[in-house]
VOLUMBA-503009 format. One line per 8 residues: for each residue x, y, z of C-alpha. Coordinates in steps of 0.25 Angstrom, whole numbers, m for minus. Example, Ala and Ser with C-alpha at 12.3 -4.5 7.8 and 13.67 -1.06 7.14 Angstrom:
49,m18,31 | 55,m4,29
! end
This chain:
143,m61,16 | 133,m61,5 | 134,m50,m5 | 122,m41,m7 | 118,m28,m13 | 121,m21,m27 | 129,m9,m29 | 132,0,m41
145,7,m43 | 146,19,m53 | 159,25,m57 | 165,29,m70 | 179,22,m66 | 179,8,m70 | 190,5,m60 | 181,10,m49
170,1,m54 | 178,m11,m55 | 184,m9,m41 | 171,m7,m34 | 164,m19,m41 | 176,m29,m38 | 176,m25,m23 | 161,m23,m21
156,m35,m28 | 163,m43,m17 | 153,m37,m7 | 141,m33,m15 | 132,m42,m23 | 132,m34,m35 | 140,m22,m39 | 137,m14,m52
146,m4,m58 | 143,7,m68 | 152,18,m74 | 141,26,m80 | 132,33,m69 | 121,36,m79 | 118,21,m78 | 115,22,m63
100,25,m65 | 98,13,m74 | 106,4,m65 | 98,8,m52 | 86,5,m60 | 91,m9,m63 | 97,m13,m50 | 95,m11,m35
108,m6,m30 | 111,m5,m15 | 122,6,m17 | 128,14,m28 | 143,18,m28 | 144,31,m37 | 156,38,m42 | 155,53,m39
162,57,m52 | 160,52,m67 | 167,55,m80 | 157,67,m83 | 161,74,m70 | 174,69,m65 | 176,77,m52 | 164,85,m47
156,73,m42 | 143,79,m48 | 140,67,m56 | 141,59,m43 | 131,68,m36 | 122,67,m49 | 121,52,m49 | 120,51,m34
107,59,m35 | 102,51,m47 | 104,38,m39 | 97,43,m26 | 86,48,m35 | 84,34,m41 | 85,27,m27 | 86,36,m15
90,24,m6 | 102,21,m15 | 116,22,m7 | 126,29,m16 | 141,28,m13 | 149,38,m20 | 163,35,m26 | 172,47,m25
186,51,m25 | 193,57,m13 | 192,71,m18 | 177,70,m19 | 174,67,m5 | 167,80,m2 | 158,78,m13 | 155,63,m9
151,68,5 | 142,78,m1 | 136,67,m10 | 133,58,3 | 126,70,9 | 117,71,m4 | 114,56,m4 | 126,47,m6
128,36,4 | 143,37,5 | 155,38,m3 | 168,30,m6 | 182,36,m10 | 190,31,m22 | 198,23,m21 | 190,16,m10
194,6,0 | 186,m7,m2 | 181,m8,12 | 177,6,13 | 169,4,m1 | 162,m9,4 | 158,m2,17 | 153,10,10
145,2,0 | 139,m8,10 | 135,4,19 | 128,10,6 | 121,m2,3 | 116,m4,17 | 111,11,17 | 104,9,4
97,m4,9 | 93,4,22 | 87,15,14 | 79,6,5 | 74,m2,17 | 70,11,24 | 63,16,12 | 55,2,11
53,2,26 | 47,16,26 | 37,12,15 | 33,0,22 | 31,7,35 | 22,17,28 | 14,6,23 | 14,m1,37
9,12,43 | m2,14,33 | m6,m1,36 | m6,2,51 | m15,14,49 | m26,7,42 | m39,9,49 | m43,m6,51
m32,m16,55 | m42,m27,58 | m53,m34,50 | m67,m33,58 | m77,m45,57 | m82,m57,64 | m91,m63,53 | m89,m77,48
m84,m71,35 | m73,m62,41 | m69,m74,50 | m65,m82,38 | m57,m70,33 | m50,m69,46 | m46,m84,46 | m41,m82,32
m32,m70,36 | m26,m78,47 | m23,m90,38 | m17,m82,27 | m10,m70,34 | 3,m77,38 | 5,m82,24 | 10,m75,12
m1,m80,3 | m7,m69,m6 | m21,m66,m2 | m33,m60,m10 | m44,m53,m2 | m57,m52,m9 | m70,m44,m5 | m78,m32,m9
m74,m18,m7 | m73,m14,8 | m73,m28,14 | m59,m26,20 | m49,m32,11 | m37,m23,14 | m40,m26,29 | m39,m41,27
m26,m39,19 | m20,m31,30 | m24,m41,40 | m17,m52,32 | m4,m43,32 | m5,m40,47 | m6,m55,50 | 5,m59,40
20,m61,42 | 22,m48,34 | 14,m40,44 | 26,m31,48 | 28,m27,33 | 20,m18,24 | 6,m20,20 | 5,m13,6
m8,m11,0 | m11,m7,m15 | m26,m3,m19 | m26,m9,m33 | m39,m3,m36 | m35,11,m33 | m22,10,m41 | m21,16,m55
m17,5,m65 | m5,13,m70 | 1,12,m56 | m2,m2,m53 | 12,m7,m57 | 19,4,m50 | 11,3,m37 | 14,m12,m36
28,m13,m41 | 34,1,m40 | 42,9,m50 | 55,15,m53 | 57,30,m54 | 54,34,m69 | 47,21,m72 | 35,29,m77
31,44,m78 | 27,46,m63 | 38,37,m57 | 46,48,m51 | 53,39,m41 | 54,24,m38 | 43,18,m30 | 42,4,m24
29,m3,m27 | 19,m10,m17 | 26,m23,m19 | 39,m18,m14 | 33,m10,m3 | 26,m22,2 | 38,m31,2 | 38,m41,14
24,m36,17 | 10,m37,11 | 5,m31,m2 | m11,m29,m3 | m16,m27,m17 | m31,m22,m15 | m40,m23,m27 | m31,m32,m34
m40,m34,m45 | m37,m20,m50 | m23,m24,m55 | m23,m23,m70 | m22,m36,m78 | m9,m31,m85 | m2,m29,m71 | m6,m42,m65
5,m50,m71 | 15,m41,m64 | 8,m43,m50 | 8,m58,m53 | 23,m58,m56 | 26,m50,m43 | 19,m60,m35 | 25,m72,m42
40,m67,m42 | 39,m58,m29 | 46,m47,m38 | 42,m34,m43 | 48,m24,m53 | 46,m9,m52 | 41,m2,m64 | 53,4,m71
63,m6,m65 | 70,m19,m69 | 72,m24,m55 | 64,m33,m48 | 61,m32,m33 | 58,m44,m24 | 45,m43,m16 | 39,m51,m4
24,m47,m2 | 12,m54,3 | 1,m50,m7 | m14,m48,m3 | m24,m43,m13 | m38,m39,m12 | m50,m37,m22 | m65,m35,m23
m65,m41,m37 | m67,m55,m41 | m53,m58,m46 | m58,m72,m51 | m68,m65,m60 | m57,m55,m65 | m48,m67,m69 | m59,m73,m77
m60,m59,m84 | m45,m59,m86 | m44,m47,m77 | m35,m53,m67 | m24,m64,m69 | m28,m77,m63 | m13,m80,m59 | m13,m67,m51
m26,m71,m44 | m20,m84,m40 | m7,m77,m35 | m14,m66,m26 | m25,m76,m22 | m18,m86,m13 | m29,m83,m2 | m42,m76,m4
m49,m69,7 | m63,m65,4 | m69,m54,12 | m84,m54,14 | m92,m41,11 | m98,m34,23 | m112,m39,20 | m108,m53,22
m102,m50,36 | m113,m41,42 | m110,m47,56 | m97,m39,55 | m104,m25,52 | m106,m21,67 | m91,m24,70 | m86,m16,58
m96,m5,61 | m91,m4,75 | m77,m4,71 | m79,8,61 | m87,15,72 | m76,15,82 | m66,20,71 | m75,31,66
m81,36,79 | m66,38,84 | m62,45,71 | m74,54,71 | m74,56,87 | m88,52,88 | m95,45,100 | m102,34,94
m105,21,103 | m109,11,92 | m119,7,81 | m134,4,84 | m139,m10,81 | m148,m4,71 | m137,2,63 | m129,m10,64
m140,m18,58 | m142,m8,47 | m127,m10,44 | m128,m25,43 | m140,m24,34 | m132,m16,24 | m125,m22,12 | m112,m15,13
m107,m14,m2 | m95,m7,3 | m92,m17,14 | m84,m13,26 | m79,0,20 | m93,5,18 | m97,1,32 | m85,9,38
m89,21,30 | m103,20,35 | m99,19,49 | m89,31,47 | m101,39,41 | m110,35,52 | m100,40,63 | m98,53,56
m113,56,55 | m120,50,67 | m124,59,79 | m127,47,88 | m120,39,98 | m122,26,90 | m122,24,75 | m136,22,70
m143,16,57 | m145,29,51 | m130,33,53 | m127,23,42 | m132,27,28 | m131,15,20 | m135,14,6 | m145,3,8
m147,m10,17 | m151,m17,4 | m140,m24,m4 | m147,m20,m17 | m148,m5,m15 | m134,2,m15 | m139,16,m19 | m137,28,m9
m150,36,m7 | m143,48,m13 | m135,50,m25 | m122,55,m18 | m114,49,m7 | m113,61,3 | m116,55,16 | m124,66,22
m133,67,9 | m135,52,11 | m139,53,25 | m148,66,22 | m155,58,11 | m157,46,20 | m163,54,31 | m172,62,21
m177,49,15 | m180,43,29 | m188,56,33 | m196,56,21 | m199,41,22 | m205,43,36 | m211,56,33 | m202,64,43
m204,55,55 | m191,56,62 | m193,44,71 | m195,35,59 | m185,41,50 | m174,40,61 | m178,25,64 | m176,21,49
m163,29,49 | m158,23,61 | m157,36,68 | m162,42,81 | m172,53,80 | m161,63,85 | m151,58,75 | m161,60,64
m165,74,69 | m150,78,68 | m149,73,54 | m161,80,50 | m156,93,55 | m142,91,49 | m148,89,35 | m159,99,36
m170,88,34
! end
């Protein structure tokens, strides 16, 4: 059988170290030995061990076993998943059993039987691997659960522009090609990324997202590549980065244009070598991810300004998917509005049958600077505020139907104040005529009366 694994044997008796190394190297790929337990933390930082064999007594404390307990605690503090096998004399069996209860995996007695030693070491290595697999699985399951709880699992649209997007998704999804999704804020870039993942061969593995626009520059490297305990002031424990967590799955970097120029070579290196190194570690870790990036900026212009590396742009931009703004796909507005209406009338437990044609035309004439996200908020707000069985034009307080005027009619953003101001302006314009004001606002007379009463106008 092919030898695998790496173990560390720590004992101050060189005869014990030599005997363990000579026998175990026949069955284990790499056997390291060390007589000084004080070097354990440095060795664990340097190498990935599958198990550690630890003597219970060293020169400084020959028989109490306290040193063994001390170093057992230190090892598990560095790596809680590490399998530690204690090496002890017959007279210390009681202490060894106590150590197993406090975190050791097992113990062997000196002098040992080779078959018993090998069986114990093999079991410990398997246990250590199981702990690490379980820890990784829990992390990935949490990410998958968060993915499944996303409110919109489908992209809505039947416009020509969106049909082209759907066609590209179908062509690209099954490949491992890196994809760059471009488009204005609120156009649904993350939805497209999730659609690519769900249709890919990695769909059963994790979809990990990182919002580069919301990440402080000081945390970029730690968030992407991870760090070891003590690597910097606040690194109180070792932590895997998003590249490691996304292994075998998809990593989505949103607002990728925000990556600082000085960190872009590290990202490029990771993509080229398929290896990452945690901050504070000398070890590299192999990674297998499918990378999807998104941006609302022109990375080409950033390259010209020397704000983004051209070689990195080539690496992340094997395929580009451009998402159209909502104003260029107005035929999709009724579908989207109905989708959000169904969602929010259920959430707020309101009996609303639909949206009037007048209201839909009003929505289609608007320029939507915030795109689909703005439309969603507009529908949610309308559902909350309406007293009617259908959403009407006046339930949507849009800033302007003109693409040149983006200013709100009031200085603040309080929704009730906006509505109050708009109603007052309509009443002033029509000299208090309820019928005319209601018609311009897209409300029934009864609905306008209720609002006048509500605001004391």
